[in-house]
N, C-alpha and C positions, 0 to 999 in steps of 0.2 A: 068226545071232540078233544082231533088234534092240537099239540101245543108248533104255535109257530115260529118263524120264522125269524129274528130283523132281518133284514139288508143291509137299513141304513142304524144305529145306533147311537145316533151323536143326539141327541132328542132322551136319549138315557142321562141324565148328567147325574145325578143325585143317590154316593155311594149309598146306598143300605147296611152292606154288611161285604166286608172282605175277612180271609182265611189264605192264608201263606203253608206250604206242607213241602219239606226239601225231601229231592227224588231219594240220595244217601242220605241217611240216614248219623246222621257224626253216630261213632266209635262203634259200626257194621262195617263188615267182611264181607260180602258175598259175591260168589264166582261171577269172575267181569261178562262170563254170558248169559246168566241170568238178570244179570244188572241192564244189562243195554237192553236183552228182552222185556222186562220189564217197564225202560224211561221209553220205548217204543211204542208198551200201550196202551199205554195212559194217556202218551202224547195221540196216539191211532183212536181212541173211546174219549178223548176228551173233545176230536173235534165231532163227535153229535150230540156236544149236549150244546158248545159256545153259541153261545144265540139265540137259544132259545129262549123265549118270549112266554111266561107263568098269570094269563088273565084271572081277572078277578073272580072264585071257584072252582079252577080247573086245577087239576092234581098233577106234578112231575111225576114221570115213574123213568127211576134210574134203564128200569130192563126191553123197557118199552124203548126208548132211545139207541141204548145199547147195542142189542139181542147178544144173540148169546157169539160170543170173543172165540174166533175157531182159522183154521191154519188158510181157509179161505179167505176168511175178509185182509188176517196181514198182522194178524195176530202172533206170537214167536211164546215160544216157553218161554217163564220168566215162577218164583218163588211166588207157590198160594201157601193161605193153609187150608187144611182140610183132615178131616178126623182128629182132632187135636194136633198136626202134626207141620213143621212147615213141607212144601216139595214141588219136583217142579209139573208147571202147569203150563195148559198155550196161557195164552189171555192174564199171565199168571201178572196180581199189578195192581189190578184196573181198584182193587177194593180202595187204593188209596183213594179213591177220585169219590167211593163212597159216603167214604172215612168225609173225606173235606168237607163232602156238600150239607152231610146229618149237621156237623157244627154250622156251617154257612146259615142252613136255611132255622138252626136255631136263633143265632144272632139275626139275623131277619127278619124273625117274626112268623113265620112258616104254620101252621098246623102236620103232625108227621104222623102222615097215615097209617106208616106201615115203616119199620126199622126192628130190625134185628140184628140187638150186640153180641160179641165177639167172648166164647167166651177164655179167653185164656188175657195173660198176660206177658209180654212177649217179651219185652226187655226195663230194662231199671228204666225210674228216671232223669238220666244223662240225655237231657237233650229236648226231651220233653217238652211241650207249650202249651200245652191244655192238659185240663184232665183228665185222669184218668179211664176210661170209658165211653169215648165221647167218639167216638169211628162208630160203624154200622157194615156189616161184608151185607154180601149179597154175592148169588147162587144159582145162574142162570136154572128155567124159570121156578124155582119156588122163591126163594129170600130175593125181597124187591127192599127197595128204597124207593118211600112216593111219600109227599108231598103237598098240600093244598093249602092254594094262596086262598086265606079269608079277607086280605084289605080289599081296600076300596078304590088300588090302583093296579096295571102290568107292572110285572117286575120283569126281569130280562138279567138271566143267568150269564155269565164271561168264565170261560176256563182257558183258561193255552198255564206255558211252560213259560218261564221267564227264568233264565240267570241259573239253571240247579232246579227251579221249583215248581211245583202244580201249583196255580194260582186262582183261585176260584170270586169271584167276584157278586154280591146283588144290588143290580143300577135300577133308578129306578127313574120319573118324568120329574115328578116333585117332592120336598122333603118329605119321611114321615111325620115328626114333630117327638120323635116320642129317642128312647136310647134302650135297647135291650145286651142286656147283662146277664150273662152266660154261671156257673157260678158251682164248683164243689159245697156237699156237707157227707156228714158224719161219715168221714175217708177213714177207712181201715186197712193194715193190714194186720192178718192175726194165724196163726198156725191151722192148721186140715188136715189129720192125721199122721202124714211123711210126708207133705207135705206145705203152702203155703197159700191160704186167699185174702181174694183181696177184694173190700167190697166199697161203695161207692155210690151215693145219690149224688144227682144234676140238678140243680135247680131256675127257672127262667126267670130274671125281672124283667120290668119295665118302667120302665119310672117315665114322665112328659116333660115337655119343656124348663118348666115349673122345677122339678127337679123333682116330685112328686108319686110315688108309685101307685100305678094303676091296677100291675098283678102281678105273685111277686107263687109262684106255683113251681112242683116236682114235673119232672119231665121225663125224668128214666130211676132205674136202681139197679144200679151194677153190680153179676160179683164174676170173678176173673180168678180162675190158676193159675201162681204164679207159675212159670217156668226157666224159673231162677229163686234162687235161696236171698234170699234181701238183706238174712245178716253178713252174707258173704261182700255186698257193695259196699264199696269205699265212701266214706261221707262229705 
């Protein structure tokens, strides 16, 4: 069943989860042409996702909504991760959307049906606001991000660009009665041959309105090769 798109979102009043991600990472200096291309690509792809309603039992699919990113559709060259290296590609930068959606869906209580983790840790923690490994890479049409609504009510996905940031929200008609926390455990950075390996586990805890823990589960085990030397990072 195809996902509906809400014409009037005013009935969705309760914010279940929100996530914000700057389009220009602090401390980075990409080529202006590629940064402009990324921002244009993100804004274009976000339009295909904004206002989508996920009914109970339905599965959200990034590829089903966005499809292939081509010049014909208006996508521009931007930076993308390919074969373990940063390179230029049409539609580059759209993984920022899937990264944000993955964490947003975890915080909204959706069941992650398909997610492919990044195999690299691209930059040190300067400016990082979420735990390492809370991303999801997508590559049409092999690696998708899919999430199922297991709850009893419809969920509205809002995805907009505001003040230089990509902002995602999951909104419902009524309060859910729970609070969801996403956190990491067993984090470590260790030597691996001539390089460094970073590893952690991501867990999700559901807490009810009385403060009691309803569930606490592991949702991801991440490993990634560092593209920087942790010993050279200023403390």
